[in-house]
MARBA-150056 format. One record per residue (C-alpha): x, y, z; residue number from 1. Coordinates in nm, 4 decimals. Layout:
BEGIN
{{X Y Z} NUM}
...
***
This chain:
BEGIN
{{2.3126 2.4070 6.5251} 1}
{{1.9767 2.2491 6.3743} 2}
{{1.9076 2.1130 6.0442} 3}
{{1.8404 2.3902 5.8580} 4}
{{2.0869 2.6799 5.9418} 5}
{{2.3638 2.3718 5.7494} 6}
{{2.1346 2.3758 5.4666} 7}
{{2.1509 2.6136 5.2261} 8}
{{1.8773 2.6708 5.0754} 9}
{{1.7701 2.8696 4.7285} 10}
{{1.5360 2.9415 4.4627} 11}
{{1.5032 3.0402 4.0240} 12}
{{1.3899 2.9799 3.6982} 13}
{{1.5559 2.9150 3.3566} 14}
{{1.5371 2.8218 3.0756} 15}
{{1.6542 2.6027 2.8508} 16}
{{1.6196 2.5441 2.4448} 17}
{{1.6568 2.1770 2.3571} 18}
{{1.7447 2.0645 1.9870} 19}
{{1.8043 1.7086 1.9182} 20}
{{2.1845 1.6581 1.9789} 21}
{{2.1961 2.0161 2.1996} 22}
{{2.0275 2.2011 2.4907} 23}
{{2.0885 2.5940 2.5655} 24}
{{2.0728 2.6498 2.8985} 25}
{{1.9824 3.0033 3.0601} 26}
{{1.9413 2.9514 3.4973} 27}
{{1.8965 3.2898 3.6899} 28}
{{1.9489 3.1579 4.0277} 29}
{{1.8408 3.3759 4.3888} 30}
{{2.0349 3.2499 4.7566} 31}
{{1.7705 3.2851 5.0454} 32}
{{2.0402 3.1163 5.2785} 33}
{{2.4240 3.0438 5.3672} 34}
{{2.5164 2.7519 5.5885} 35}
{{2.8497 2.9183 5.6993} 36}
{{2.9065 3.3197 5.9542} 37}
{{2.7554 3.5714 5.7577} 38}
{{2.7350 3.8079 5.9388} 39}
{{2.3694 3.8620 5.9307} 40}
{{2.1825 3.6329 6.2231} 41}
{{1.8480 3.5992 6.0316} 42}
{{1.7728 3.2817 5.8063} 43}
{{1.8526 3.5364 5.5224} 44}
{{2.1901 3.6276 5.5196} 45}
{{2.2981 3.6804 5.2143} 46}
{{2.5305 3.9914 5.2391} 47}
{{2.4844 4.1663 4.9931} 48}
{{2.1410 4.0970 4.7465} 49}
{{2.3302 4.1226 4.4269} 50}
{{2.6826 4.0676 4.4639} 51}
{{2.6589 3.8271 4.6820} 52}
{{2.3231 3.6312 4.6186} 53}
{{2.1735 3.6350 4.2308} 54}
{{2.3473 3.4302 3.9364} 55}
{{2.3082 3.3977 3.5749} 56}
{{2.4086 3.0651 3.3696} 57}
{{2.4496 3.0335 3.0874} 58}
{{2.5280 2.5949 2.9414} 59}
{{2.5581 2.4690 2.5999} 60}
{{2.6141 2.1317 2.6785} 61}
{{2.3818 1.7736 2.5994} 62}
{{2.1225 1.6179 2.6940} 63}
{{2.1302 1.3772 2.8938} 64}
***
């Protein structure tokens, strides 16, 4: 194995609404490479794109 095969890789985009004491965040993340055996041999080794490779995250918190 080498460094690239042992490193998870993903991408995404998001929207943030920043108020004086509150942040509302909506992010879409897309997995590109899992650093473990998924049964696929190429570098893009996510088994099922919609089930395993896409995540929508919603968060409310304090600005930092």
